[in-house]
Every structure is written in structure tokens, then in C-alpha cells.
DSSP file (Angstrom, degrees, kcal/mol; ACC not computed):
  #  RESIDUE AA STRUCTURE BP1 BP2  ACC     N-H-->O    O-->H-N    N-H-->O    O-->H-N    TCO  KAPPA ALPHA  PHI   PSI    X-CA   Y-CA   Z-CA
    1    1 A M              0   0    0      0, 0.0    28,-0.1     0, 0.0    23,-0.0   0.000 360.0 360.0 360.0 121.0   44.7   35.9  -11.5
    2    2 A N        +     0   0    0      1,-0.1     0, 0.0    20,-0.1     0, 0.0   0.621 360.0  70.0-107.5 -17.4   47.5   38.3  -10.9
    3    3 A T  S    S-     0   0    0     19,-0.1     2,-0.2     0, 0.0    -1,-0.1  -0.896  73.4-133.9-111.3 125.9   49.8   37.7  -13.8
    4    4 A P        -     0   0    0      0, 0.0     2,-0.4     0, 0.0    18,-0.2  -0.558  19.8-148.7 -72.7 139.8   49.1   38.7  -17.4
    5    5 A Y  E     +A   21   0A   0     16,-1.8    16,-2.9    -2,-0.2     2,-0.3  -0.838  20.7 174.8-104.0 146.0   49.8   36.0  -20.0
    6    6 A Q  E     +A   20   0A   0     -2,-0.4    14,-0.2    14,-0.2    12,-0.0  -0.936  24.3 178.6-156.7 132.6   50.9   36.9  -23.5
    7    7 A V  E     -A   19   0A   0     12,-1.9    12,-1.4    -2,-0.3     3,-0.1  -0.927  29.3-150.5-125.8 105.3   52.0   35.1  -26.6
    8    8 A P        -     0   0    0      0, 0.0     8,-0.1     0, 0.0    -2,-0.0  -0.335  23.7 -97.9 -74.4 156.7   52.6   37.8  -29.3
    9    9 A G        -     0   0    0      1,-0.1     3,-0.1     6,-0.1     6,-0.1  -0.324  30.1-124.1 -64.8 157.6   52.2   37.1  -33.0
   10   10 A A        -     0   0    0      6,-0.5     2,-0.2     1,-0.3     3,-0.1   0.383  65.6 -67.4 -90.6   4.1   55.4   36.3  -34.8
   11   11 A G        -     0   0    0      5,-0.3    -1,-0.3     1,-0.1     4,-0.1  -0.767  58.2 -70.5 133.2-180.0   55.1   39.0  -37.4
   12   12 A H  S >  S+     0   0    0     -2,-0.2     2,-0.6     2,-0.1     3,-0.6   0.844 109.7  60.9 -83.8 -32.8   53.0   39.9  -40.4
   13   13 A R  T 3  S-     0   0    0      1,-0.2    -1,-0.1    -3,-0.1     3,-0.1  -0.849 127.9  -7.5-100.1 123.2   54.0   37.3  -42.9
   14   14 A G  T 3  S-     0   0    0     -2,-0.6    -1,-0.2     1,-0.2    -2,-0.1   0.846  97.3-176.6  64.2  32.8   53.3   33.7  -41.8
   15   15 A S    <   -     0   0    0     -3,-0.6    -1,-0.2     1,-0.1    -3,-0.1  -0.225  26.1-129.8 -70.0 152.9   52.4   35.1  -38.5
   16   16 A V        -     0   0    0     -3,-0.1    -6,-0.5    -8,-0.1    -5,-0.3  -0.875  32.7-110.6 -97.3 129.1   51.5   33.0  -35.5
   17   17 A P        -     0   0    0      0, 0.0     2,-0.3     0, 0.0    20,-0.1  -0.266  36.0-148.1 -59.2 147.5   48.3   34.0  -33.8
   18   18 A G        -     0   0    0     -9,-0.1    17,-2.4    18,-0.0     2,-0.3  -0.729  10.7-157.3-114.7 165.3   48.7   35.6  -30.3
   19   19 A L  E     -AB   7  34A   0    -12,-1.4   -12,-1.9    -2,-0.3     2,-0.4  -0.967   5.1-170.9-144.1 125.7   46.7   35.7  -27.1
   20   20 A S  E     -AB   6  33A   0     13,-2.9    13,-2.3    -2,-0.3     2,-0.4  -0.957   5.6-172.9-115.9 137.4   46.9   38.3  -24.4
   21   21 A V  E     +AB   5  32A   0    -16,-2.9   -16,-1.8    -2,-0.4    11,-0.2  -0.995   5.0 177.1-134.9 127.4   45.1   37.8  -21.1
   22   22 A F  E     - B   0  31A   0      9,-2.6     9,-3.0    -2,-0.4   -19,-0.1  -0.953  34.6-100.8-130.2 147.6   44.9   40.4  -18.3
   23   23 A P  E     - B   0  30A   0      0, 0.0     2,-0.3     0, 0.0     7,-0.3  -0.338  39.0-116.8 -62.8 145.8   43.1   40.4  -14.9
   24   24 A L    >   -     0   0    0      5,-2.2     3,-0.5     3,-0.3     2,-0.5  -0.626  27.6-117.7 -80.4 143.7   39.8   42.3  -14.8
   25   25 A A  T 3  S+     0   0    0     -2,-0.3     3,-0.1     1,-0.2    -1,-0.0  -0.702  91.1   3.6 -82.2 128.3   39.7   45.3  -12.5
   26   26 A G  T 3  S+     0   0    0     -2,-0.5     2,-0.3     1,-0.1    -1,-0.2   0.458 121.4  59.4  83.2   1.0   37.2   45.0   -9.6
   27   27 A R  S <  S-     0   0    0     -3,-0.5     2,-0.6     2,-0.1    -3,-0.3  -0.988  89.5 -91.5-155.3 161.3   35.9   41.4  -10.3
   28   28 A S  S    S+     0   0    0     -2,-0.3    32,-2.8    30,-0.2     2,-0.3  -0.638  84.2  56.5 -77.7 118.4   37.2   37.9  -10.6
   29   29 A G  E     - c   0  60A   0     -2,-0.6    -5,-2.2    30,-0.2     2,-0.3  -0.942  69.3 -93.9 153.1-173.3   38.1   37.1  -14.2
   30   30 A V  E     -Bc  23  61A   0     30,-2.3    32,-3.0    -2,-0.3     2,-0.5  -0.928  12.2-137.2-137.6 158.5   40.2   38.0  -17.2
   31   31 A R  E     -Bc  22  62A   0     -9,-3.0    -9,-2.6    -2,-0.3     2,-0.3  -0.982  28.7-165.9-113.6 128.3   40.0   40.0  -20.4
   32   32 A A  E     -B   21   0A   0     30,-2.6    33,-0.8    -2,-0.5     2,-0.3  -0.859  10.3-173.3-118.1 151.7   41.5   38.2  -23.4
   33   33 A A  E     +Bc  20  65A   0    -13,-2.3   -13,-2.9    -2,-0.3     2,-0.4  -0.995  51.4  25.1-142.8 137.0   42.5   39.5  -26.8
   34   34 A G  E    S-Bc  19  66A   0     31,-2.3    33,-2.8    -2,-0.3    34,-0.8  -0.934  93.6 -37.9 120.2-139.2   43.6   37.5  -29.9
   35   35 A E  E     - c   0  68A   0    -17,-2.4     2,-0.7    -2,-0.4    34,-0.2  -0.954  32.9-142.6-131.5 147.3   42.9   33.9  -30.8
   36   36 A V  E     + c   0  69A   0     32,-3.0    34,-2.3    -2,-0.3     2,-0.2  -0.946  54.7 114.5-107.9 111.5   42.6   30.6  -28.9
   37   37 A G  S >> S-     0   0    0     -2,-0.7     4,-1.5    32,-0.2     3,-0.8  -0.751  79.7 -51.5-153.7-161.6   44.2   27.9  -31.1
   38   38 A L  T 34 S+     0   0    0      1,-0.3     4,-0.3    -2,-0.2     3,-0.3   0.879 130.7  45.1 -55.6 -44.6   47.0   25.4  -31.2
   39   39 A T  T 34 S+     0   0    0      1,-0.2    -1,-0.3     2,-0.1     4,-0.1   0.675 124.1  33.4 -78.0 -16.0   49.8   28.0  -30.5
   40   40 A T  T X> S+     0   0    0     -3,-0.8     4,-1.8   -22,-0.1     3,-0.6   0.389  86.0 100.8-118.0   1.2   47.9   29.7  -27.6
   41   41 A R  H 3X S+     0   0    0     -4,-1.5     4,-3.0    -3,-0.3     5,-0.3   0.849  76.8  60.0 -60.8 -36.2   46.0   26.8  -26.1
   42   42 A A  H 3> S+     0   0    0     -4,-0.3     4,-2.0     1,-0.2    -1,-0.2   0.895 106.9  47.1 -60.7 -39.1   48.5   26.3  -23.2
   43   43 A I  H <> S+     0   0    0     -3,-0.6     4,-2.4     2,-0.2    -1,-0.2   0.947 112.8  49.1 -64.2 -48.5   47.8   29.9  -22.1
   44   44 A W  H  X S+     0   0    0     -4,-1.8     4,-2.3     1,-0.2    -2,-0.2   0.914 112.5  47.3 -57.6 -46.7   44.0   29.4  -22.3
   45   45 A E  H  X S+     0   0    0     -4,-3.0     4,-2.4     1,-0.2    -1,-0.2   0.862 110.4  52.5 -66.9 -35.6   44.1   26.2  -20.4
   46   46 A A  H  X S+     0   0    0     -4,-2.0     4,-2.2    -5,-0.3    -1,-0.2   0.904 109.7  49.3 -65.5 -40.7   46.3   27.7  -17.7
   47   47 A V  H  X S+     0   0    0     -4,-2.4     4,-2.1     2,-0.2    -2,-0.2   0.930 113.2  46.6 -62.3 -46.0   43.8   30.6  -17.3
   48   48 A L  H  X S+     0   0    0     -4,-2.3     4,-2.2     2,-0.2    -2,-0.2   0.890 110.8  52.1 -65.7 -39.4   40.9   28.2  -17.0
   49   49 A E  H  X S+     0   0    0     -4,-2.4     4,-1.6     1,-0.2    -1,-0.2   0.912 109.8  49.0 -63.2 -42.3   42.8   26.0  -14.5
   50   50 A E  H  X S+     0   0    0     -4,-2.2     4,-1.1     1,-0.2    -1,-0.2   0.890 109.7  53.0 -63.2 -38.8   43.5   29.0  -12.3
   51   51 A A  H  < S+     0   0    0     -4,-2.1     3,-0.4     1,-0.2    -2,-0.2   0.890 105.6  53.4 -64.2 -39.7   39.8   30.0  -12.5
   52   52 A V  H  < S+     0   0    0     -4,-2.2    -1,-0.2     1,-0.2    33,-0.2   0.875 107.7  51.7 -62.8 -36.8   38.7   26.5  -11.4
   53   53 A R  H  < S+     0   0    0     -4,-1.6    -1,-0.2    -5,-0.2    -2,-0.2   0.720  92.7  91.6 -74.6 -21.4   41.0   26.8   -8.3
   54   54 A E  S  < S-     0   0    0     -4,-1.1     5,-0.0    -3,-0.4    -3,-0.0  -0.262  72.7-138.8 -70.7 164.3   39.6   30.2   -7.3
   55   55 A D        +     0   0    0      3,-0.0     2,-0.1    33,-0.0    -1,-0.1   0.335  58.7 118.9-111.2   8.2   36.7   30.3   -4.9
   56   56 A D        -     0   0    0     -5,-0.2    33,-0.2     1,-0.1     3,-0.1  -0.458  64.3-132.6 -73.5 147.3   34.4   33.0   -6.4
   57   57 A D  S    S+     0   0    0      1,-0.2    32,-2.3    31,-0.1     2,-0.4   0.845  93.5  37.5 -66.8 -33.5   30.9   32.0   -7.5
   58   58 A V  E     - d   0  89A   0     30,-0.2     2,-0.5    32,-0.0   -30,-0.2  -0.975  63.8-171.0-125.0 132.2   31.3   33.8  -10.8
   59   59 A Y  E     - d   0  90A   0     30,-2.1    32,-2.2    -2,-0.4     2,-0.3  -0.984  19.7-143.5-122.3 119.3   34.4   34.0  -12.9
   60   60 A Y  E     -cd  29  91A   0    -32,-2.8   -30,-2.3    -2,-0.5     2,-0.5  -0.647  13.1-168.3 -90.1 135.3   34.2   36.4  -15.8
   61   61 A L  E     -cd  30  92A   0     30,-2.9    32,-2.4    -2,-0.3     2,-0.8  -0.918   8.8-161.7-118.9 100.6   35.8   35.8  -19.2
   62   62 A E  E     +cd  31  93A   0    -32,-3.0   -30,-2.6    -2,-0.5     3,-0.2  -0.751  20.9 164.2 -85.6 108.7   35.7   39.0  -21.3
   63   63 A L  E >   +     0   0A   0     30,-2.7     3,-2.0    -2,-0.8    -1,-0.1   0.096  31.8 117.9-116.5  21.2   36.2   37.8  -24.8
   64   64 A S  E 3  S+     0   0A   0      1,-0.3    -1,-0.1    29,-0.2   -31,-0.1   0.763  83.2  46.5 -63.5 -23.1   35.1   40.8  -26.9
   65   65 A D  E 3  S+c   33   0A   0    -33,-0.8   -31,-2.3    -3,-0.2     2,-0.5   0.233  88.5 103.2-102.2  13.1   38.6   41.1  -28.3
   66   66 A V  E <   -c   34   0A   0     -3,-2.0   -31,-0.2    28,-0.3     3,-0.1  -0.853  48.3-173.7 -94.2 126.5   39.0   37.4  -29.1
   67   67 A T  E     +     0   0A   0    -33,-2.8     2,-0.3    -2,-0.5   -32,-0.2   0.670  64.7  14.8 -95.0 -18.8   38.6   36.8  -32.8
   68   68 A F  E     -c   35   0A   0    -34,-0.8   -32,-3.0    28,-0.1     2,-0.4  -0.971  47.8-174.9-159.5 138.0   38.6   32.9  -32.8
   69   69 A V  E     -c   36   0A   0     -2,-0.3   -32,-0.2   -34,-0.2   -34,-0.0  -0.969  25.6-141.9-132.1 118.6   38.4   30.0  -30.4
   70   70 A D     >  -     0   0    0    -34,-2.3     4,-2.1    -2,-0.4     3,-0.4  -0.218  31.3 -98.9 -74.5 171.7   38.9   26.5  -31.9
   71   71 A V  H  > S+     0   0    0      1,-0.3     4,-2.5     2,-0.2     5,-0.1   0.830 124.2  55.4 -63.8 -32.5   36.9   23.5  -30.9
   72   72 A A  H  > S+     0   0    0      2,-0.2     4,-2.1     1,-0.2    -1,-0.3   0.881 107.5  49.8 -66.9 -36.6   39.7   22.3  -28.5
   73   73 A G  H  > S+     0   0    0     -3,-0.4     4,-1.8   -37,-0.2    -2,-0.2   0.886 111.2  48.8 -66.5 -39.1   39.6   25.7  -26.8
   74   74 A A  H  X S+     0   0    0     -4,-2.1     4,-2.5     2,-0.2    -2,-0.2   0.899 110.9  51.1 -64.8 -40.5   35.8   25.4  -26.5
   75   75 A G  H  X S+     0   0    0     -4,-2.5     4,-2.7     1,-0.2    -2,-0.2   0.875 106.6  53.5 -64.4 -37.9   36.3   21.9  -25.1
   76   76 A A  H  X S+     0   0    0     -4,-2.1     4,-2.4     2,-0.2    -1,-0.2   0.893 109.8  48.8 -63.3 -39.4   38.8   23.2  -22.5
   77   77 A L  H  X S+     0   0    0     -4,-1.8     4,-2.5     2,-0.2    -2,-0.2   0.932 112.4  47.4 -64.6 -46.4   36.2   25.7  -21.4
   78   78 A A  H  X S+     0   0    0     -4,-2.5     4,-1.9     2,-0.2    -2,-0.2   0.897 112.6  49.8 -62.6 -40.4   33.5   23.1  -21.1
   79   79 A D  H  X S+     0   0    0     -4,-2.7     4,-0.8     2,-0.2    -1,-0.2   0.927 111.4  48.1 -63.8 -45.2   35.8   20.7  -19.2
   80   80 A A  H >< S+     0   0    0     -4,-2.4     3,-0.9     1,-0.2     4,-0.4   0.911 110.6  51.6 -62.2 -42.3   36.8   23.5  -16.8
   81   81 A A  H >< S+     0   0    0     -4,-2.5     3,-1.1     1,-0.3    -1,-0.2   0.864 105.2  56.8 -62.9 -35.5   33.2   24.4  -16.2
   82   82 A G  H 3< S+     0   0    0     -4,-1.9    -1,-0.3     1,-0.2    -2,-0.2   0.714 104.4  53.3 -68.0 -19.9   32.4   20.7  -15.5
   83   83 A R  T << S+     0   0    0     -3,-0.9    -1,-0.2    -4,-0.8    -2,-0.2   0.453  83.7 109.3 -94.4  -2.2   35.0   20.8  -12.7
   84   84 A L  S <  S-     0   0    0     -3,-1.1     3,-0.1    -4,-0.4   -32,-0.1  -0.479  75.6-112.0 -71.0 144.4   33.5   23.8  -11.0
   85   85 A T    >   -     0   0    0    -33,-0.2     3,-2.1     1,-0.2    -1,-0.1  -0.312  54.9 -62.5 -72.0 163.4   31.8   23.1   -7.7
   86   86 A D  T 3  S+     0   0    0      1,-0.3    -1,-0.2    -2,-0.0     3,-0.1  -0.111 122.5  15.2 -50.5 135.0   28.1   23.4   -7.4
   87   87 A G  T 3  S+     0   0    0      1,-0.3    -1,-0.3    -3,-0.1     2,-0.2   0.231  98.0 113.8  86.9 -14.1   26.7   26.9   -7.9
   88   88 A R    <   +     0   0    0     -3,-2.1     2,-0.3    -7,-0.1    -1,-0.3  -0.574  40.4 169.1 -88.2 155.2   29.9   28.3   -9.5
   89   89 A R  E     -d   58   0A   0    -32,-2.3   -30,-2.1    -2,-0.2     2,-0.4  -0.995  35.4-117.1-158.8 159.7   30.0   29.3  -13.2
   90   90 A F  E     -de  59 113A   0     22,-3.2    24,-2.9    -2,-0.3     2,-0.6  -0.858  21.4-153.6 -93.9 134.9   31.9   31.1  -15.9
   91   91 A V  E     -de  60 114A   0    -32,-2.2   -30,-2.9    -2,-0.4     2,-0.7  -0.957  11.2-160.8-108.0 113.1   30.2   34.2  -17.4
   92   92 A V  E     -de  61 115A   0     22,-3.1    24,-2.8    -2,-0.6     2,-0.5  -0.846   7.8-157.1 -98.8 111.7   31.6   34.5  -20.9
   93   93 A R  E     -de  62 116A   0    -32,-2.4   -30,-2.7    -2,-0.7   -29,-0.2  -0.801  62.1 -20.0 -99.5 127.0   31.0   38.0  -22.2
   94   94 A R  S    S+     0   0    0     22,-2.8   -28,-0.3    -2,-0.5    -1,-0.2   0.879  80.3 178.4  50.1  55.3   30.9   38.8  -25.9
   95   95 A P        -     0   0    0      0, 0.0    -1,-0.1     0, 0.0   -31,-0.1  -0.335  42.1 -79.4 -77.1 166.0   32.6   35.8  -27.2
   96   96 A P    >>  -     0   0    0      0, 0.0     4,-1.5     0, 0.0     3,-1.0  -0.381  44.2-117.5 -59.4 145.6   33.1   35.1  -31.0
   97   97 A S  H 3> S+     0   0    0      1,-0.3     4,-2.4     2,-0.2     5,-0.2   0.823 113.1  61.1 -59.8 -32.2   29.9   33.8  -32.5
   98   98 A A  H 3> S+     0   0    0      1,-0.2     4,-2.4     2,-0.2    -1,-0.3   0.858 101.7  52.7 -64.2 -33.9   31.6   30.5  -33.4
   99   99 A L  H <> S+     0   0    0     -3,-1.0     4,-2.6     2,-0.2     5,-0.2   0.931 108.7  49.6 -66.7 -44.5   32.3   29.8  -29.8
  100  100 A R  H  X S+     0   0    0     -4,-1.5     4,-2.4     1,-0.2    -2,-0.2   0.938 113.4  46.4 -57.2 -47.4   28.7   30.4  -28.9
  101  101 A R  H  X S+     0   0    0     -4,-2.4     4,-2.3     2,-0.2    -2,-0.2   0.905 112.0  50.6 -64.0 -41.8   27.6   28.0  -31.6
  102  102 A T  H  X>S+     0   0    0     -4,-2.4     4,-2.9     2,-0.2     5,-0.5   0.923 111.7  47.2 -63.3 -44.9   30.2   25.4  -30.7
  103  103 A L  H  X5S+     0   0    0     -4,-2.6     4,-2.0     1,-0.2     7,-0.2   0.919 113.6  48.5 -62.5 -43.4   29.1   25.4  -27.0
  104  104 A D  H  <5S+     0   0    0     -4,-2.4    -2,-0.2    -5,-0.2    -1,-0.2   0.872 117.8  41.6 -63.9 -37.2   25.4   25.2  -28.0
  105  105 A L  H  <5S+     0   0    0     -4,-2.3    -2,-0.2    -5,-0.2    -1,-0.2   0.927 128.6  23.9 -77.5 -47.0   26.1   22.3  -30.4
  106  106 A L  H  <5S+     0   0    0     -4,-2.9    -3,-0.2    -5,-0.2    -2,-0.2   0.740 135.3  26.6 -97.5 -25.4   28.5   20.2  -28.4
  107  107 A W    ><< +     0   0    0     -4,-2.0     3,-1.4    -5,-0.5    -1,-0.2  -0.399  67.5 149.1-133.2  57.2   27.8   21.1  -24.8
  108  108 A P  T 3  S+     0   0    0      0, 0.0    -1,-0.1     0, 0.0    -4,-0.1   0.755  75.0  47.8 -67.4 -23.4   24.2   22.3  -24.7
  109  109 A D  T 3  S+     0   0    0     -3,-0.1     2,-1.0     3,-0.0    -5,-0.1   0.247  74.2 126.5-101.8  13.3   23.6   21.1  -21.2
  110  110 A Q    X   -     0   0    0     -3,-1.4     3,-0.9    -7,-0.2    -3,-0.1  -0.606  34.3-177.8 -76.2 104.0   26.7   22.6  -19.6
  111  111 A T  T 3  S+     0   0    0     -2,-1.0    -1,-0.2     1,-0.2   -29,-0.0   0.593  70.2  74.0 -81.0 -10.6   25.2   24.6  -16.7
  112  112 A G  T 3  S+     0   0    0    -34,-0.1   -22,-3.2   -23,-0.1     2,-0.5   0.397  88.1  70.9 -84.1   4.5   28.6   26.0  -15.6
  113  113 A I  E <   -e   90   0A   0     -3,-0.9     2,-0.5   -24,-0.2   -22,-0.2  -0.981  55.9-176.4-126.6 123.7   28.8   28.4  -18.6
  114  114 A E  E     -e   91   0A   0    -24,-2.9   -22,-3.1    -2,-0.5     2,-0.5  -0.981  12.7-157.8-116.1 122.1   26.7   31.5  -19.1
  115  115 A V  E     -e   92   0A   0     -2,-0.5     2,-0.3   -24,-0.2   -22,-0.2  -0.866  11.9-178.0-103.7 128.7   27.2   33.4  -22.3
  116  116 A T  E     -e   93   0A   0    -24,-2.8   -22,-2.8    -2,-0.5    -2,-0.0  -0.933  23.7-157.5-123.9 150.3   26.2   37.0  -22.6
  117  117 A T              0   0    0     -2,-0.3   -24,-0.1   -24,-0.2    -1,-0.1   0.377 360.0 360.0-103.7   2.1   26.4   39.4  -25.5
  118  118 A S              0   0    0      0, 0.0    -1,-0.1     0, 0.0   -25,-0.1   0.398 360.0 360.0-114.9 360.0   26.4   42.6  -23.5
């Protein structure tokens, strides 16, 4: 991923959540900040689609600055992981706890996603 994606919030009152995504230095993956929801889902899905097309065995998603991922965003991640070729996986680092719980509840057997808290 060479291009940062960004949807800024619309202001403080009645604000629209934003999502910023930047390439990781030195490894295949991205660092995201903000929220994954209705207004930012297109960015999230574009990032995941690009990750599926890459050929690295591991694609890192650094989510320590992501505060929320809705169930549709979790589903997009599970769908993308299901389209990875054998042996490839997403390593999701420090996601919001709700994302971990959603993945465990709805996609417990998805082997293409490894969640780490460190």
C-alpha cells in the first residue's frame, strides 16, 4: 500500500467519524486510526482488497489507534481473510476489544486472521 487513505471527521458537533490509514514502515501492512463504520467502510474495504491482492505471507493491520469497528467492518475483514491463498494471513495488532469479541463469536474458525495484543 503506497497511498494513505483518510476521511476526516466533519467537526465537533454532529461529527462524522473519520479513518486514517497509512503504510507501515518496513513491513507489509497498514496503521489505522479512527473508526470503521458506515461512513468509513469504503476505505476499510479498499485497504483489505489491496491486502488480498498483495503476495506477502503476512499482512499487518496495526489497529491500536482504532476506537471502533462495526460488525460489517469485522465481516469485511473475515471475508478478505477467506479470500487469502493458503498460508497467508492477516496479523491484527491491538484491535479494539469489541472487534476481537466479534471475530471470536461470528468467525471462530477463520484461520486467516491472527489477533495479537502486543
